C-alpha positions in Angstrom: 0.0 0.0 0.0 1.7 3.2 -1.2 0.9 6.4 0.7 1.5 9.6 -1.2 2.3 12.9 0.2 -0.5 15.5 0.2 1.2 18.5 -1.5 -1.7 20.7 -0.5 -0.5 20.7 3.1 2.6 22.7 2.0 2.5 26.4 1.4 4.9 29.4 1.2 5.4 29.4 5.0 6.6 25.7 5.0 10.2 25.4 6.1 11.4 24.0 2.8 10.2 23.2 -0.7 8.6 20.4 -2.8 10.7 19.1 -5.6 9.9 16.7 -8.4 11.6 13.3 -8.1 11.1 12.0 -11.6 9.8 8.8 -10.1 6.3 7.6 -11.1 5.4 6.2 -7.6 6.8 9.1 -5.7 6.4 12.3 -7.8 7.3 14.8 -5.1 9.7 15.0 -2.2 10.0 17.6 0.6 13.5 19.2 0.9 13.8 21.1 4.2 15.5 24.5 4.4 19.0 24.3 6.0 19.4 25.4 9.6 20.6 28.9 10.1 24.4 29.1 9.8 24.8 30.7 13.3 22.4 28.3 15.1 23.6 27.3 18.5 22.1 25.0 21.1 19.8 27.1 23.4 20.9 27.2 27.0 17.4 26.2 28.3 17.8 22.8 26.4 21.0 21.8 28.3 19.1 20.5 31.4 16.8 18.5 29.1 19.7 17.0 27.3 21.3 16.1 30.7 18.1 14.5 31.9 17.8 12.5 28.7 21.4 11.3 28.9 20.8 10.3 32.5 17.7 8.4 31.6 19.5 6.5 28.8 22.3 5.6 31.2 19.8 4.2 33.7 18.1 2.2 30.9 21.5 0.9 29.8 22.3 -0.1 33.3 19.0 -1.9 33.8 19.4 -3.7 30.5 22.6 -5.4 31.6 20.6 -7.1 34.4 17.7 -8.3 32.3 17.8 -12.0 31.5 16.0 -11.3 28.2 16.5 -7.6 27.0 14.0 -8.4 24.2 11.2 -8.0 26.8 12.0 -4.3 27.1 13.0 -3.7 23.4 9.9 -5.3 22.0 7.5 -2.7 23.5 9.7 0.2 22.5 10.0 -1.2 18.9 6.3 -1.6 18.7 5.6 1.9 19.9 8.1 3.3 17.4 6.5 1.3 14.6 3.1 2.6 15.5 4.3 6.2 15.7 6.3 6.0 12.4 3.3 4.4 10.6 0.9 7.1 12.0 3.3 9.8 10.6 2.9 8.1 7.2 -0.9 8.1 7.5 -1.2 4.4 8.5 -3.3 3.8 11.6 -3.8 0.5 13.2 -4.8 -0.4 16.7 -2.2 -2.3 18.8 -4.7 -5.3 19.2 -5.0 -5.5 15.4 -1.3 -5.8 15.0 -1.1 -8.4 17.8 -3.9 -10.5 16.2 -2.1 -10.4 12.9 1.2 -11.4 14.5 -0.5 -14.3 16.2 -2.5 -15.4 13.1 -1.0 -14.0 9.9 -3.4 -13.7 7.0 -3.5 -12.4 3.5 -5.8 -9.4 3.1 -8.3 -9.5 0.2 -8.3 -5.8 -0.6 -6.2 -2.6 -0.1 -8.9 -1.0 2.1 -8.9 -3.7 4.8 -7.7 -2.7 8.2 -5.4 -5.7 8.1 -3.2 -3.9 5.6 -2.7 -1.1 8.1 -1.9 -3.7 10.8 0.5 -5.4 8.3 2.3 -2.2 7.7 2.9 -1.6 11.4 4.0 -5.2 11.8 6.4 -4.8 9.0 7.8 -1.6 10.7 8.2 -3.6 13.9 10.0 -6.5 12.1 12.3 -4.0 10.4 13.1 -2.3 13.7 13.8 -5.7 15.3 16.1 -6.8 12.5 18.0 -3.5 12.5 18.3 -3.6 16.3 19.6 -7.2 16.3 22.3 -6.3 13.7 23.3 -3.3 15.8 23.4 -5.4 19.0 25.5 -8.1 17.4 27.9 -5.5 16.0 28.2 -3.9 19.5 28.9 -7.3 21.1 31.6 -8.0 18.4 33.1 -4.6 19.0 33.2 -5.1 22.8 35.0 -8.4 22.3 37.6 -6.9 20.0 38.3 -3.6 21.7 40.9 -3.9 24.5 40.7 -1.6 27.6 43.3 1.2 27.7 
């Protein structure tokens, strides 16, 4: 199921421009304007960055004690897949995705809600595969890097 961009949602005040791609399936692409050349990190964001870094460190620490880190990662991957799909205009309820995962089926038409659930499930699967490759690469690096 191909979702096309609605070019009517962009106007002169949009922070970028639409360009023709020359591709039949994807005729337009949005190219954002570059950031201002003298942009600097606002001081009021530093505490938020520190809080985020601290939360990630806690999560990383907790992850080392989990017997199966997939328990934690699975819910995060599913949430990310739902959010990404919603941004692309595909909406599926979590229970639809779970049912499809438990009992995969071929949908009969493009308008079926199973297609939306399948798209979210595909996003989740992609996220899992990407995360698994990154995890394995990290394990390999940690085995080969010697402490200083």
